[in-house]
C-alpha positions as CSV (number, residue, x, y, z in Angstrom):
1,M,-0.4,-40.2,51.3
2,Y,-0.4,-44.0,51.6
3,R,-2.1,-44.3,48.2
4,F,0.7,-42.3,46.6
5,L,3.5,-44.4,48.2
6,L,1.6,-47.7,47.4
7,V,1.2,-46.8,43.7
8,A,4.6,-45.1,43.2
9,F,6.6,-47.9,44.9
10,G,4.5,-50.9,44.1
11,V,4.0,-50.3,40.4
12,G,7.3,-48.5,40.0
13,W,9.3,-51.3,41.5
14,L,7.4,-53.8,39.4
15,F,8.5,-51.9,36.2
16,Q,12.1,-51.6,37.4
17,V,12.3,-55.3,38.1
18,A,11.0,-55.9,34.6
19,F,13.8,-53.7,33.3
20,G,16.3,-55.8,35.3
21,F,15.3,-58.9,33.5
22,T,14.7,-57.5,30.0
23,K,17.2,-54.6,29.9
24,S,14.7,-52.6,28.0
25,T,14.6,-48.9,28.7
26,F,10.8,-48.9,28.0
27,W,10.2,-50.2,31.5
28,L,12.3,-47.4,33.0
29,A,10.2,-44.8,31.0
30,A,7.0,-46.5,32.2
31,A,8.3,-46.5,35.8
32,M,8.9,-42.7,35.6
33,W,5.2,-42.1,35.3
34,T,4.3,-44.0,38.5
35,P,4.7,-41.0,40.9
36,A,2.2,-39.1,38.7
37,L,-0.2,-42.0,39.0
38,G,0.3,-42.0,42.7
39,A,-0.6,-38.3,42.9
40,L,-3.7,-38.9,40.8
41,A,-4.7,-41.8,43.1
42,E,-4.5,-39.3,46.1
43,G,-6.9,-37.0,44.3
44,H,-4.3,-34.5,43.1
45,R,-5.8,-32.9,40.0
46,V,-3.8,-29.7,39.6
47,M,-2.9,-28.9,36.0
48,P,0.6,-27.2,36.0
49,K,1.2,-24.1,33.9
50,W,4.1,-24.2,31.5
51,W,4.7,-20.5,32.0
52,P,4.4,-19.3,35.6
53,G,6.0,-15.9,34.9
54,P,4.3,-12.6,34.2
55,K,1.9,-12.2,31.3
56,T,3.8,-9.2,30.0
57,T,6.7,-11.3,28.8
58,P,6.6,-11.7,25.0
59,P,5.5,-15.3,23.9
60,R,8.6,-15.7,21.8
61,T,10.9,-15.3,24.8
62,R,8.9,-17.3,27.3
63,F,10.2,-20.7,26.4
64,L,13.8,-19.4,26.2
65,K,13.6,-18.0,29.7
66,L,12.0,-21.1,31.0
67,F,14.6,-23.3,29.4
68,I,17.6,-21.3,30.6
69,G,16.2,-20.8,34.1
70,S,15.6,-24.5,34.5
71,T,18.8,-25.9,33.0
72,W,21.6,-23.5,34.1
73,P,22.0,-25.4,37.5
74,V,22.7,-28.6,35.6
75,L,25.3,-26.9,33.4
76,L,26.9,-25.4,36.5
77,W,27.0,-28.8,38.1
78,L,28.8,-30.4,35.1
79,A,31.3,-27.5,35.0
80,L,32.1,-27.9,38.6
81,M,32.7,-31.6,38.2
82,V,35.0,-31.1,35.3
83,L,36.9,-28.4,37.1
84,A,37.2,-30.7,40.2
85,T,38.6,-33.5,38.0
86,L,41.2,-31.4,36.1
87,P,43.9,-31.4,38.9
88,F,43.8,-35.3,38.8
89,Y,43.0,-36.3,35.2
90,L,43.1,-34.5,31.8
91,P,40.1,-34.9,29.5
92,S,40.4,-37.6,26.8
93,P,37.3,-37.5,24.8
94,T,36.1,-40.7,23.2
95,L,33.3,-41.8,20.8
96,A,32.7,-45.1,22.6
97,P,29.4,-44.1,24.1
98,F,28.1,-43.2,20.6
99,R,28.8,-46.6,18.9
100,H,25.8,-47.9,17.1
101,P,25.4,-50.9,14.8
102,L,23.5,-49.0,12.1
103,Y,25.7,-45.9,11.6
104,P,29.2,-44.7,12.6
105,A,30.0,-43.3,15.9
106,E,31.0,-39.9,14.4
107,V,27.5,-39.5,12.9
108,A,25.9,-40.4,16.2
109,A,28.1,-37.9,18.1
110,A,27.3,-35.2,15.6
111,L,23.6,-35.8,15.9
112,W,23.8,-35.8,19.7
113,I,25.7,-32.5,19.7
114,A,23.1,-30.9,17.3
115,L,20.1,-32.2,19.3
116,A,21.7,-31.6,22.8
117,P,19.6,-28.5,23.5
118,L,16.4,-30.3,22.7
119,L,17.2,-33.5,24.6
120,P,15.9,-32.2,28.0
121,L,12.6,-31.3,26.4
122,G,12.3,-34.8,24.9
123,V,13.2,-36.5,28.1
124,A,10.7,-34.3,30.0
125,F,7.9,-35.4,27.7
126,L,8.9,-39.1,27.8
127,G,8.9,-39.5,31.5
128,A,10.5,-36.7,33.6
129,F,7.2,-34.8,33.8
130,G,5.6,-37.9,35.4
131,E,8.2,-38.0,38.2
132,E,8.2,-34.3,38.8
133,Y,4.4,-34.2,38.9
134,G,4.5,-36.7,41.8
135,W,7.7,-35.8,43.7
136,R,7.7,-32.0,43.3
137,G,4.0,-31.3,42.4
138,Y,2.4,-33.4,45.2
139,L,4.8,-34.9,47.7
140,T,7.1,-31.9,48.4
141,P,4.4,-29.3,49.0
142,K,2.5,-31.8,51.2
143,L,5.6,-32.3,53.4
144,A,6.6,-28.6,53.2
145,G,3.6,-27.7,55.3
146,R,5.2,-29.5,58.3
147,L,8.9,-29.5,57.6
148,G,9.5,-26.5,55.4
149,W,10.7,-26.5,51.8
150,F,14.3,-27.4,52.4
151,W,13.9,-30.3,54.8
152,A,10.9,-31.5,52.7
153,S,13.3,-31.6,49.7
154,V,15.9,-33.6,51.6
155,L,13.3,-36.1,52.8
156,V,11.9,-36.4,49.2
157,G,15.5,-37.0,48.1
158,I,15.8,-40.0,50.5
159,I,12.5,-41.4,49.2
160,W,13.6,-40.8,45.7
161,A,16.8,-42.9,46.2
162,V,14.9,-45.7,47.8
163,W,12.5,-45.6,44.8
164,H,15.5,-46.2,42.5
165,A,16.6,-49.2,44.6
166,P,15.6,-52.1,42.2
167,S,17.3,-50.6,39.1
168,I,20.4,-49.9,41.2
169,L,20.5,-53.4,42.4
170,F,20.3,-54.6,38.8
171,G,23.4,-52.6,38.0
172,Y,21.9,-49.5,36.3
173,E,23.8,-46.7,38.0
174,Y,27.1,-48.2,39.3
175,G,27.4,-51.4,37.4
176,W,27.1,-53.4,40.6
177,Y,24.7,-56.3,40.7
178,M,22.8,-56.9,43.9
179,R,25.0,-54.7,46.1
180,P,22.9,-52.5,48.5
181,E,25.8,-50.1,49.1
182,G,24.9,-48.6,45.7
183,V,21.6,-47.4,47.2
184,L,23.4,-45.8,50.1
185,L,25.8,-44.0,47.8
186,F,22.9,-42.7,45.7
187,V,21.2,-41.1,48.7
188,P,23.4,-38.0,49.0
189,V,23.3,-37.5,45.3
190,T,19.5,-37.5,45.1
191,C,19.2,-35.3,48.2
192,G,21.3,-32.6,46.6
193,V,19.6,-32.9,43.2
194,A,16.2,-32.8,45.0
195,V,17.0,-29.5,46.5
196,I,18.0,-28.2,43.1
197,H,14.7,-29.5,41.6
198,T,12.7,-27.9,44.4
199,A,14.4,-24.5,43.9
200,V,13.6,-24.7,40.2
201,Y,10.0,-25.8,41.0
202,L,9.4,-22.8,43.3
203,R,10.4,-20.5,40.5
204,W,9.3,-22.2,37.3
205,G,6.8,-24.8,38.4
206,V,6.5,-28.5,37.5
207,W,7.5,-28.0,33.9
208,G,10.7,-26.2,35.0
209,A,11.5,-29.1,37.3
210,A,10.8,-31.6,34.5
211,L,13.2,-29.7,32.2
212,T,15.9,-29.9,35.0
213,H,15.3,-33.6,35.3
214,G,15.5,-34.1,31.6
215,A,18.8,-32.1,31.5
216,V,20.3,-34.3,34.3
217,N,19.3,-37.5,32.5
218,S,20.5,-36.4,29.0
219,W,23.5,-34.2,29.8
220,A,25.2,-36.3,32.5
221,V,26.8,-38.5,29.9
222,I,29.0,-35.5,28.9
223,Y,31.3,-36.2,31.9
224,Y,31.9,-39.8,30.8
225,V,32.5,-38.7,27.2
226,L,35.3,-36.4,28.5
227,Y,36.7,-38.9,31.0
228,P,36.0,-42.4,29.7
229,R,38.7,-43.9,31.9
230,L,36.7,-43.0,35.1
231,L,33.7,-45.0,34.0
232,P,34.6,-48.1,36.1
233,D,35.0,-45.8,39.2
234,R,31.6,-44.2,39.0
235,W,31.1,-44.6,42.8
236,L,33.9,-41.9,43.3
237,W,33.9,-39.8,40.1
238,G,31.1,-38.5,38.0
239,P,27.5,-37.4,38.6
240,V,26.5,-40.5,40.7
241,G,29.7,-40.7,42.7
242,L,30.9,-38.9,45.8
243,Q,32.3,-36.1,43.7
244,G,28.9,-35.6,42.1
245,A,27.2,-35.5,45.6
246,A,29.6,-32.9,46.9
247,T,29.3,-30.7,43.8
248,A,25.5,-31.2,43.7
249,W,25.2,-29.8,47.3
250,L,27.3,-26.8,46.4
251,V,25.1,-26.1,43.3
252,A,22.0,-26.7,45.5
253,A,23.2,-24.0,48.0
254,L,23.8,-21.5,45.2
255,T,20.6,-22.3,43.4
256,W,18.6,-22.1,46.6
257,I,19.9,-18.7,47.6
258,Y,19.6,-17.3,44.1
259,T,16.0,-18.6,43.7
260,K,15.0,-17.3,47.1
261,R,16.1,-13.8,46.2
262,Q,14.5,-14.0,42.8
263,V,11.1,-15.2,44.1
264,R,11.1,-12.4,46.7
265,S,11.9,-9.8,44.1
266,L,9.1,-11.1,42.0
267,Q,6.7,-10.9,44.9
268,R,7.6,-7.3,45.5
269,R,6.9,-6.5,41.9
270,R,3.6,-8.2,41.8
271,T,2.4,-6.8,45.1
272,P,1.0,-3.3,44.5
273,A,2.5,-0.5,46.5
274,A,0.5,0.6,49.5
275,P,-1.4,3.8,48.6
276,P,-0.7,6.9,50.6
277,P,-2.8,7.4,53.7
278,A,-5.9,9.1,52.6
279,L,-8.2,11.2,54.6
280,V,-10.7,9.1,56.5
281,D,-14.3,9.9,55.7
282,D,-15.3,9.9,59.4
283,P,-18.2,12.0,60.7
284,Q,-16.1,12.7,63.8
285,R,-13.6,14.5,61.7
286,R,-15.9,16.4,59.5
287,S,-17.0,19.9,60.2
288,R,-20.5,20.7,61.3
289,Q,-21.4,22.3,58.0
290,E,-20.3,19.3,55.9
291,Y,-22.1,16.8,58.1
292,T,-25.4,18.7,58.2
293,S,-25.3,19.3,54.4
294,A,-24.8,15.6,53.9
295,L,-27.9,14.9,56.1
296,K,-30.0,17.3,54.1
297,R,-28.9,15.9,50.8
298,R,-29.8,12.4,51.7
299,R,-33.4,11.3,51.4
300,P,-34.6,8.2,53.2
301,G,-34.6,5.1,50.9
302,T,-32.8,6.7,48.0
303,D,-29.3,6.3,46.5
304,D,-29.0,9.8,45.1
305,D,-30.6,13.2,45.1
306,S,-33.1,12.2,42.5
307,G,-35.3,10.3,45.0
308,R,-35.1,7.0,43.1
309,R,-33.5,3.8,44.2
310,P,-33.0,0.6,42.2
311,P,-35.3,-2.2,43.5
312,G,-33.8,-4.8,45.8
313,R,-31.0,-2.5,47.1
314,P,-31.0,-1.3,50.7
315,S,-30.7,2.4,51.4
316,P,-27.1,3.4,51.9
317,R,-25.9,4.8,55.2
318,L,-23.7,7.6,56.0
319,P,-20.1,6.9,57.0
320,G,-20.2,5.8,60.6
321,E,-23.9,5.1,60.7
322,R,-24.9,1.6,61.8
323,A,-27.8,-0.5,60.7
324,G,-30.9,-0.3,62.9
325,C,-30.3,3.3,64.0
326,G,-32.0,6.4,62.8
327,L,-30.8,8.9,60.3
328,G,-27.5,10.5,61.3
329,V,-26.9,8.2,64.4
330,L,-23.2,8.1,65.1
331,P,-21.1,5.3,66.5
332,P,-19.8,5.4,70.1
333,G,-17.4,8.2,70.4
334,P,-17.3,12.0,70.8
335,P,-19.8,14.1,68.9
336,P,-18.7,15.2,65.4
337,F,-18.4,18.8,66.5
338,P,-18.2,20.4,70.0
339,R,-21.5,21.1,71.6
340,M,-22.3,24.9,71.6
341,P,-23.5,26.6,74.8
342,R,-27.2,27.3,74.9
343,S,-29.2,30.1,76.3
344,P,-30.7,29.3,79.7
345,R,-34.0,31.0,78.8
346,P,-36.2,29.3,76.2
347,Y,-37.7,32.5,74.8
348,G,-37.3,36.2,75.5
349,R,-36.2,39.4,73.9
350,S,-32.9,39.0,72.1
351,S,-30.2,41.6,71.9
352,L,-31.7,42.7,68.6
353,G,-34.9,43.8,70.3
354,T,-37.2,41.2,68.6
355,D,-39.2,38.4,70.1
356,A,-37.5,35.7,68.0
357,P,-35.8,33.0,70.0
358,P,-32.1,33.7,70.5
359,D,-29.4,31.7,68.8
360,R,-28.4,28.6,70.7
361,G,-24.8,29.6,70.4
362,S,-25.5,33.1,71.8
363,S,-23.7,34.0,75.0
364,V,-25.4,37.4,75.5
365,S,-28.6,38.0,77.5
366,P,-31.5,40.1,76.1
367,D,-30.4,43.1,78.1
368,G,-26.9,42.9,76.5
369,T,-24.9,41.6,79.5
370,P,-22.7,38.6,78.9
371,L,-23.9,35.3,80.2
372,K,-21.9,32.6,81.8
373,P,-23.1,29.1,80.9
374,P,-24.3,27.2,84.0
375,P,-22.5,24.0,84.8
376,G,-24.1,20.9,83.4
377,P,-23.7,18.0,81.1
378,G,-24.9,20.0,78.1
379,F,-22.5,22.9,78.4
380,G,-18.8,23.4,78.2
381,P,-16.2,21.3,76.3
382,P,-17.0,17.7,75.5
383,K,-16.0,15.0,77.8
384,P,-12.9,13.0,77.2
385,R,-13.1,10.4,74.4
386,A,-12.5,7.4,76.8
387,A,-15.2,8.5,79.2
388,F,-17.7,9.1,76.4
389,R,-17.0,5.7,75.0
390,R,-17.5,4.0,78.3
391,R,-20.8,5.8,78.8
392,T,-22.1,4.9,75.4
393,A,-20.4,1.5,74.9
394,G,-22.8,-1.3,73.8
395,A,-25.7,1.1,72.9
396,P,-27.2,0.1,69.6
397,C,-28.6,3.6,69.0
398,S,-29.4,6.7,71.0
399,P,-32.7,6.5,73.1
400,P,-35.7,8.5,71.9
401,P,-36.3,11.9,73.5
402,C,-39.5,10.8,75.2
403,L,-37.5,8.4,77.3
404,Y,-35.5,11.2,78.8
405,L,-38.8,12.9,79.9
406,S,-40.3,9.7,81.4
407,V,-37.2,8.8,83.2
408,F,-36.8,12.3,84.6
409,I,-40.4,12.5,85.8
410,K,-40.2,9.1,87.5
411,V,-36.8,9.6,89.1
412,F,-36.8,13.3,89.9
413,P,-40.5,14.3,90.3
414,S,-40.0,17.5,92.2
415,R,-36.9,19.0,90.5
416,R,-36.6,21.3,87.6
417,P,-35.8,20.0,84.1
418,P,-32.1,19.4,83.6
419,A,-30.0,21.6,81.4
420,F,-29.2,18.9,78.8
421,L,-32.8,19.1,77.5
422,S,-33.6,21.4,74.6
423,P,-35.5,24.6,75.4
424,L,-38.6,23.3,73.6
425,R,-38.6,20.1,75.7
426,R,-38.1,22.0,78.9
427,R,-41.0,24.3,78.0
428,A,-43.2,21.3,77.4
429,L,-42.2,19.7,80.7
430,D,-43.0,23.0,82.5
431,L,-46.4,23.1,80.9
432,L,-47.1,19.5,82.0
433,R,-46.1,20.3,85.6
434,S,-48.3,23.4,85.7
435,C,-51.3,21.5,84.4
436,C,-50.9,18.2,86.3
437,R,-49.9,17.0,89.7
438,V,-46.5,15.4,90.2
439,R,-48.1,12.2,91.5
440,S,-50.0,11.6,88.3
441,I,-47.2,12.6,86.1
442,R,-44.9,10.0,87.7
443,R,-46.9,7.3,86.1
444,L,-46.9,8.7,82.6
445,S,-45.1,6.8,80.0
446,F,-44.2,8.6,76.7
């Protein structure tokens, strides 16, 4: 930030001192571009948009909305100053400010009235944009990250008043020559005007703030055209006096509240509405039939049912399946469907009188009597969700079936196979026990 302050104050004060000795407004116009040079020296390369509003606005009405939205605080400020002066003085318009050696004052006044709506745009291009690019485009957002937008605006207003110190000391604003109290009187005015400029900047961007600055510089003379007798008492009456400071703060409060509500309403319009809560495609909430059909439809290494996959694309996984696990491996949590009770006998005559293996979900013995499922981890309702998650937390994928056999043989060499094994695996384990000794099986590794 020191580069910004060095360029803005060093070069800006140099140009204002040149204005004090030459009385040429060219140096004031050149000094207005020094804040932009300071921002560029700091590496600020943001190109401001002239229309920050929605793209759906017709192009013909964009400039009109930008102009009205940026200049109405200035018109309100002038109206409040005139209303505050009416109880004390009545307006007495004069053409003295329009006197020119080349043409009559009436012609100058008529030209000024005709071109008054375009004057803010001309002043914005001549120098107001340079100031706003530095004060509002760079310095205010940089300070707002620590102080907030309001207090950053107040601090920028103080810096802004100090930046005008050389021209004030040479009698530009109050007509006082080398009197520092003029700078102190200018501080509350610039603070209130800075809050107005920041409010306009937050809504309309740098170009909006430049139009506001141009309206202040070009329309402030209206007050002294209506009240020429108050020109010597500018420290009390007018835009740069105490009256202007009080009314500027009132307009700043109204503009700040209005702009804050307007920006919030625009954010609500631009933010898309939250979609209704859709059904989660979670295997734990899908039925057994849907999940098994999804497993059957999917082929390893393909993206669709055609069996072809574009080169360079990994194979998709089912919802809930993690990378590195086999097909259909679920994340930690309860199974996607409750485990069905199984028949305690691997094979035998079913209730239909055939030798086909009974259904795993059957609860009827071959002789027709109902069976009660024996207690065990593979029967009955599933365990609570929390207990299942604690048991499976941290497991990358389910262990292979051979690990169950090897662990069981090593740990329980003389017991029968547990109930959580499938009938085929229990059958294979019984065959191994009948063919081999337990001592030799304990050292097997599947």
